[in-house]
Biopython code that builds the backbone (N, CA, C, O; Angstrom):
import numpy as np
from Bio.PDB.StructureBuilder import StructureBuilder

atoms = [
    (1, "MET", "N", (208.172, 236.413, 127.998)),
    (1, "MET", "CA", (207.747, 237.738, 127.449)),
    (1, "MET", "C", (208.682, 238.079, 126.368)),
    (1, "MET", "O", (209.866, 238.321, 126.601)),
    (2, "PRO", "N", (208.164, 238.103, 125.174)),
    (2, "PRO", "CA", (208.930, 238.346, 124.067)),
    (2, "PRO", "C", (209.339, 239.952, 123.940)),
    (2, "PRO", "O", (208.592, 240.724, 123.340)),
    (3, "ARG", "N", (210.439, 240.346, 124.481)),
    (3, "ARG", "CA", (210.760, 241.657, 124.441)),
    (3, "ARG", "C", (212.295, 241.743, 124.145)),
    (3, "ARG", "O", (212.981, 240.752, 124.394)),
    (4, "PRO", "N", (212.832, 242.789, 123.664)),
    (4, "PRO", "CA", (214.225, 242.798, 123.267)),
    (4, "PRO", "C", (215.061, 243.202, 124.448)),
    (4, "PRO", "O", (215.588, 244.313, 124.503)),
    (5, "TRP", "N", (215.178, 242.320, 125.369)),
    (5, "TRP", "CA", (215.920, 242.626, 126.612)),
    (5, "TRP", "C", (217.483, 242.639, 126.386)),
    (5, "TRP", "O", (218.078, 241.852, 125.651)),
    (6, "GLU", "N", (218.002, 243.553, 127.057)),
    (6, "GLU", "CA", (219.497, 243.575, 127.086)),
    (6, "GLU", "C", (219.843, 243.674, 128.479)),
    (6, "GLU", "O", (219.434, 244.643, 129.120)),
    (7, "VAL", "N", (220.601, 242.720, 129.064)),
    (7, "VAL", "CA", (220.965, 242.658, 130.456)),
    (7, "VAL", "C", (222.361, 242.727, 130.694)),
    (7, "VAL", "O", (223.073, 241.950, 130.058)),
    (8, "THR", "N", (222.895, 243.537, 131.516)),
    (8, "THR", "CA", (224.386, 243.644, 131.926)),
    (8, "THR", "C", (224.616, 243.374, 133.264)),
    (8, "THR", "O", (223.914, 243.956, 134.091)),
    (9, "ILE", "N", (225.546, 242.528, 133.661)),
    (9, "ILE", "CA", (225.836, 242.256, 135.113)),
    (9, "ILE", "C", (227.173, 242.821, 135.395)),
    (9, "ILE", "O", (228.073, 242.554, 134.599)),
    (10, "GLU", "N", (227.402, 243.506, 136.337)),
    (10, "GLU", "CA", (228.628, 244.017, 136.795)),
    (10, "GLU", "C", (228.764, 243.804, 138.157)),
    (10, "GLU", "O", (227.778, 243.858, 138.892)),
    (11, "HIS", "N", (230.044, 243.531, 138.639)),
    (11, "HIS", "CA", (230.348, 243.357, 140.045)),
    (11, "HIS", "C", (230.767, 244.644, 140.599)),
    (11, "HIS", "O", (231.670, 245.261, 140.034)),
    (12, "ILE", "N", (230.224, 245.096, 141.612)),
    (12, "ILE", "CA", (230.709, 246.172, 142.468)),
    (12, "ILE", "C", (231.010, 245.807, 143.893)),
    (12, "ILE", "O", (230.256, 245.112, 144.574)),
    (13, "TYR", "N", (232.150, 246.310, 144.311)),
    (13, "TYR", "CA", (232.660, 245.890, 145.632)),
    (13, "TYR", "C", (231.626, 246.645, 146.587)),
    (13, "TYR", "O", (231.023, 247.664, 146.250)),
    (14, "ARG", "N", (231.502, 246.006, 147.833)),
    (14, "ARG", "CA", (230.612, 246.592, 148.835)),
    (14, "ARG", "C", (230.880, 248.029, 149.243)),
    (14, "ARG", "O", (230.008, 248.790, 149.661)),
    (15, "GLU", "N", (232.288, 248.364, 149.073)),
    (15, "GLU", "CA", (232.744, 249.774, 149.431)),
    (15, "GLU", "C", (232.242, 250.731, 148.421)),
    (15, "GLU", "O", (232.141, 251.934, 148.665)),
    (16, "GLY", "N", (231.925, 250.192, 147.277)),
    (16, "GLY", "CA", (231.415, 251.147, 146.072)),
    (16, "GLY", "C", (230.064, 251.458, 146.201)),
    (16, "GLY", "O", (229.616, 252.415, 145.570)),
    (17, "ASN", "N", (229.277, 250.724, 146.998)),
    (17, "ASN", "CA", (227.913, 250.906, 147.249)),
    (17, "ASN", "C", (227.527, 250.801, 148.631)),
    (17, "ASN", "O", (226.876, 249.799, 148.926)),
    (18, "CYS", "N", (227.787, 251.604, 149.511)),
    (18, "CYS", "CA", (227.664, 251.485, 151.016)),
    (18, "CYS", "C", (226.183, 251.315, 151.243)),
    (18, "CYS", "O", (225.825, 250.511, 152.103)),
    (19, "CYS", "N", (225.243, 252.028, 150.520)),
    (19, "CYS", "CA", (223.812, 252.017, 150.773)),
    (19, "CYS", "C", (223.354, 250.434, 150.742)),
    (19, "CYS", "O", (222.793, 249.873, 151.683)),
    (20, "ALA", "N", (223.683, 249.843, 149.538)),
    (20, "ALA", "CA", (223.260, 248.392, 149.284)),
    (20, "ALA", "C", (223.883, 247.577, 150.312)),
    (20, "ALA", "O", (223.227, 246.621, 150.726)),
    (21, "ASP", "N", (225.170, 247.817, 150.850)),
    (21, "ASP", "CA", (225.824, 247.076, 151.868)),
    (21, "ASP", "C", (224.943, 247.150, 153.105)),
    (21, "ASP", "O", (224.546, 246.146, 153.695)),
    (22, "TYR", "N", (224.644, 248.470, 153.483)),
    (22, "TYR", "CA", (223.964, 248.654, 154.727)),
    (22, "TYR", "C", (222.494, 247.910, 154.647)),
    (22, "TYR", "O", (222.090, 247.315, 155.647)),
    (23, "LEU", "N", (221.793, 247.945, 153.588)),
    (23, "LEU", "CA", (220.561, 247.243, 153.476)),
    (23, "LEU", "C", (220.764, 245.705, 153.548)),
    (23, "LEU", "O", (220.024, 244.995, 154.229)),
    (24, "ALA", "N", (221.785, 245.227, 152.825)),
    (24, "ALA", "CA", (222.067, 243.755, 152.928)),
    (24, "ALA", "C", (222.284, 243.388, 154.358)),
    (24, "ALA", "O", (221.662, 242.453, 154.862)),
    (25, "SER", "N", (223.137, 244.088, 155.015)),
    (25, "SER", "CA", (223.410, 243.750, 156.451)),
    (25, "SER", "C", (222.337, 243.896, 157.279)),
    (25, "SER", "O", (222.343, 243.148, 158.257)),
    (26, "ARG", "N", (221.309, 244.737, 157.153)),
    (26, "ARG", "CA", (220.181, 244.816, 157.761)),
    (26, "ARG", "C", (219.210, 243.683, 157.491)),
    (26, "ARG", "O", (218.562, 243.142, 158.387)),
    (27, "GLY", "N", (219.145, 243.357, 156.235)),
    (27, "GLY", "CA", (218.182, 242.276, 155.931)),
    (27, "GLY", "C", (218.677, 240.923, 156.198)),
    (27, "GLY", "O", (217.930, 239.962, 156.014)),
    (28, "HIS", "N", (219.993, 240.758, 156.659)),
    (28, "HIS", "CA", (220.547, 239.534, 156.947)),
    (28, "HIS", "C", (219.994, 238.964, 158.341)),
    (28, "HIS", "O", (220.006, 237.757, 158.584)),
    (29, "VAL", "N", (219.549, 239.842, 159.160)),
    (29, "VAL", "CA", (218.905, 239.349, 160.489)),
    (29, "VAL", "C", (217.492, 239.302, 160.438)),
    (29, "VAL", "O", (216.918, 238.832, 161.421)),
    (30, "LEU", "N", (216.768, 239.734, 159.400)),
    (30, "LEU", "CA", (215.364, 239.638, 159.398)),
    (30, "LEU", "C", (214.863, 238.288, 158.859)),
    (30, "LEU", "O", (215.540, 237.575, 158.120)),
    (31, "PRO", "N", (213.608, 237.989, 159.293)),
    (31, "PRO", "CA", (213.033, 236.644, 158.872)),
    (31, "PRO", "C", (212.762, 236.697, 157.389)),
    (31, "PRO", "O", (212.651, 237.795, 156.844)),
    (32, "PHE", "N", (212.654, 235.633, 156.739)),
    (32, "PHE", "CA", (212.436, 235.502, 155.256)),
    (32, "PHE", "C", (211.125, 236.121, 154.970)),
    (32, "PHE", "O", (210.175, 235.875, 155.713)),
    (33, "GLY", "N", (210.992, 236.940, 153.907)),
    (33, "GLY", "CA", (209.766, 237.555, 153.561)),
    (33, "GLY", "C", (209.988, 239.022, 153.083)),
    (33, "GLY", "O", (211.099, 239.544, 152.995)),
    (34, "LEU", "N", (208.951, 239.553, 152.820)),
    (34, "LEU", "CA", (209.114, 240.997, 152.189)),
    (34, "LEU", "C", (208.936, 241.973, 153.443)),
    (34, "LEU", "O", (208.031, 241.921, 154.276)),
    (35, "HIS", "N", (209.973, 242.849, 153.393)),
    (35, "HIS", "CA", (209.962, 244.024, 154.444)),
    (35, "HIS", "C", (210.184, 245.299, 153.698)),
    (35, "HIS", "O", (210.931, 245.466, 152.734)),
    (36, "GLU", "N", (209.407, 246.184, 154.302)),
    (36, "GLU", "CA", (209.586, 247.626, 153.779)),
    (36, "GLU", "C", (210.612, 248.450, 154.670)),
    (36, "GLU", "O", (210.645, 248.304, 155.892)),
    (37, "VAL", "N", (211.374, 249.249, 154.048)),
    (37, "VAL", "CA", (212.326, 249.987, 154.826)),
    (37, "VAL", "C", (211.745, 251.394, 154.826)),
    (37, "VAL", "O", (211.376, 251.937, 153.785)),
    (38, "GLU", "N", (211.671, 251.999, 156.092)),
    (38, "GLU", "CA", (211.105, 253.482, 156.228)),
    (38, "GLU", "C", (212.082, 254.400, 155.652)),
    (38, "GLU", "O", (213.281, 254.205, 155.849)),
    (39, "SER", "N", (211.675, 255.370, 154.966)),
    (39, "SER", "CA", (212.590, 256.471, 154.426)),
    (39, "SER", "C", (213.061, 257.255, 155.461)),
    (39, "SER", "O", (214.002, 258.005, 155.203)),
    (40, "SER", "N", (212.514, 257.237, 156.798)),
    (40, "SER", "CA", (213.046, 258.073, 157.794)),
    (40, "SER", "C", (214.128, 257.425, 158.644)),
    (40, "SER", "O", (214.463, 257.875, 159.739)),
    (41, "ASP", "N", (214.695, 256.263, 158.036)),
    (41, "ASP", "CA", (215.824, 255.622, 158.625)),
    (41, "ASP", "C", (217.030, 256.473, 158.572)),
    (41, "ASP", "O", (217.563, 256.662, 157.478)),
    (42, "PRO", "N", (217.553, 257.048, 159.729)),
    (42, "PRO", "CA", (218.609, 258.012, 159.529)),
    (42, "PRO", "C", (219.943, 257.490, 158.966)),
    (42, "PRO", "O", (220.638, 258.196, 158.234)),
    (43, "MET", "N", (220.300, 256.189, 159.336)),
    (43, "MET", "CA", (221.418, 255.489, 158.671)),
    (43, "MET", "C", (221.339, 255.466, 157.178)),
    (43, "MET", "O", (222.293, 255.786, 156.470)),
    (44, "LEU", "N", (220.009, 255.023, 156.649)),
    (44, "LEU", "CA", (219.984, 254.848, 155.320)),
    (44, "LEU", "C", (220.110, 256.136, 154.522)),
    (44, "LEU", "O", (220.685, 256.192, 153.434)),
    (45, "SER", "N", (219.544, 257.153, 155.125)),
    (45, "SER", "CA", (219.649, 258.626, 154.635)),
    (45, "SER", "C", (221.222, 259.018, 154.594)),
    (45, "SER", "O", (221.684, 259.673, 153.659)),
    (46, "TYR", "N", (221.932, 258.606, 155.580)),
    (46, "TYR", "CA", (223.458, 258.850, 155.664)),
    (46, "TYR", "C", (224.112, 258.223, 154.537)),
    (46, "TYR", "O", (224.871, 258.851, 153.798)),
    (47, "TRP", "N", (223.809, 256.892, 154.376)),
    (47, "TRP", "CA", (224.558, 256.054, 153.251)),
    (47, "TRP", "C", (224.219, 256.614, 151.910)),
    (47, "TRP", "O", (225.094, 256.755, 151.056)),
    (48, "ILE", "N", (222.896, 256.956, 151.689)),
    (48, "ILE", "CA", (222.457, 257.514, 150.362)),
    (48, "ILE", "C", (223.236, 258.780, 150.090)),
    (48, "ILE", "O", (223.793, 258.942, 149.004)),
    (49, "MET", "N", (223.285, 259.671, 151.045)),
    (49, "MET", "CA", (224.044, 260.853, 150.901)),
    (49, "MET", "C", (225.518, 260.613, 150.680)),
    (49, "MET", "O", (226.132, 261.375, 149.933)),
    (50, "TYR", "N", (226.115, 259.628, 151.264)),
    (50, "TYR", "CA", (227.527, 259.217, 151.118)),
    (50, "TYR", "C", (227.665, 258.754, 149.776)),
    (50, "TYR", "O", (228.568, 259.227, 149.085)),
    (51, "ASP", "N", (226.873, 257.872, 149.301)),
    (51, "ASP", "CA", (226.976, 257.333, 147.901)),
    (51, "ASP", "C", (226.788, 258.286, 146.721)),
    (51, "ASP", "O", (227.383, 258.102, 145.659)),
    (52, "CYS", "N", (225.945, 259.316, 146.924)),
    (52, "CYS", "CA", (225.480, 260.075, 145.775)),
    (52, "CYS", "C", (226.625, 260.853, 145.148)),
    (52, "CYS", "O", (226.733, 260.797, 143.923)),
    (53, "PRO", "N", (227.451, 261.540, 145.822)),
    (53, "PRO", "CA", (228.677, 262.250, 145.146)),
    (53, "PRO", "C", (229.680, 261.364, 144.603)),
    (53, "PRO", "O", (230.656, 261.858, 144.038)),
    (54, "GLY", "N", (229.551, 260.076, 144.713)),
    (54, "GLY", "CA", (230.695, 259.235, 144.223)),
    (54, "GLY", "C", (231.804, 259.126, 145.189)),
    (54, "GLY", "O", (232.887, 258.749, 144.743)),
    (55, "MET", "N", (231.694, 259.413, 146.516)),
    (55, "MET", "CA", (232.722, 259.523, 147.385)),
    (55, "MET", "C", (233.060, 258.270, 148.238)),
    (55, "MET", "O", (233.760, 258.301, 149.250)),
    (56, "SER", "N", (232.456, 257.120, 147.688)),
    (56, "SER", "CA", (232.619, 255.908, 148.412)),
    (56, "SER", "C", (234.017, 255.520, 148.492)),
    (56, "SER", "O", (234.817, 256.057, 147.725)),
    (57, "GLU", "N", (234.414, 254.627, 149.352)),
    (57, "GLU", "CA", (235.853, 254.239, 149.622)),
    (57, "GLU", "C", (236.483, 253.753, 148.236)),
    (57, "GLU", "O", (237.669, 254.001, 148.017)),
    (58, "SER", "N", (235.790, 253.135, 147.391)),
    (58, "SER", "CA", (236.513, 252.670, 146.209)),
    (58, "SER", "C", (236.746, 253.816, 145.223)),
    (58, "SER", "O", (237.465, 253.636, 144.239)),
    (59, "GLY", "N", (236.195, 254.913, 145.448)),
    (59, "GLY", "CA", (236.540, 256.068, 144.531)),
    (59, "GLY", "C", (237.822, 256.853, 144.931)),
    (59, "GLY", "O", (238.250, 257.773, 144.234)),
    (60, "TRP", "N", (238.372, 256.478, 146.001)),
    (60, "TRP", "CA", (239.619, 257.108, 146.611)),
    (60, "TRP", "C", (240.867, 256.388, 146.105)),
    (60, "TRP", "O", (241.982, 256.875, 146.293)),
    (61, "PHE", "N", (240.663, 255.079, 145.379)),
    (61, "PHE", "CA", (241.957, 254.421, 145.103)),
    (61, "PHE", "C", (242.027, 254.490, 143.634)),
    (61, "PHE", "O", (242.999, 254.023, 143.039)),
]
sb = StructureBuilder()
sb.init_structure("model")
sb.init_model(0)
sb.init_chain("A")
sb.init_seg("    ")
for serial, (resi, resn, name, xyz) in enumerate(atoms, 1):
    if name == "N":
        sb.init_residue(resn, " ", resi, " ")
    sb.init_atom(name, np.array(xyz, "f"), 0.0, 1.0, " ", f" {name:<3s}", serial, name[0])
structure = sb.get_structure()
């Protein structure tokens, strides 16, 4: 696809994105394939709210 792509890769510690860490740990025990996450997952909602204001653990150091 001939497009002017610009890609940046950055490493973020798991403490800096708790929502992604939660989803990765959940996905680790699922069989290979596509899985949908329900938006009503209370833990996912918690981690999204925790990450939103930038108050993750890495922000305290």
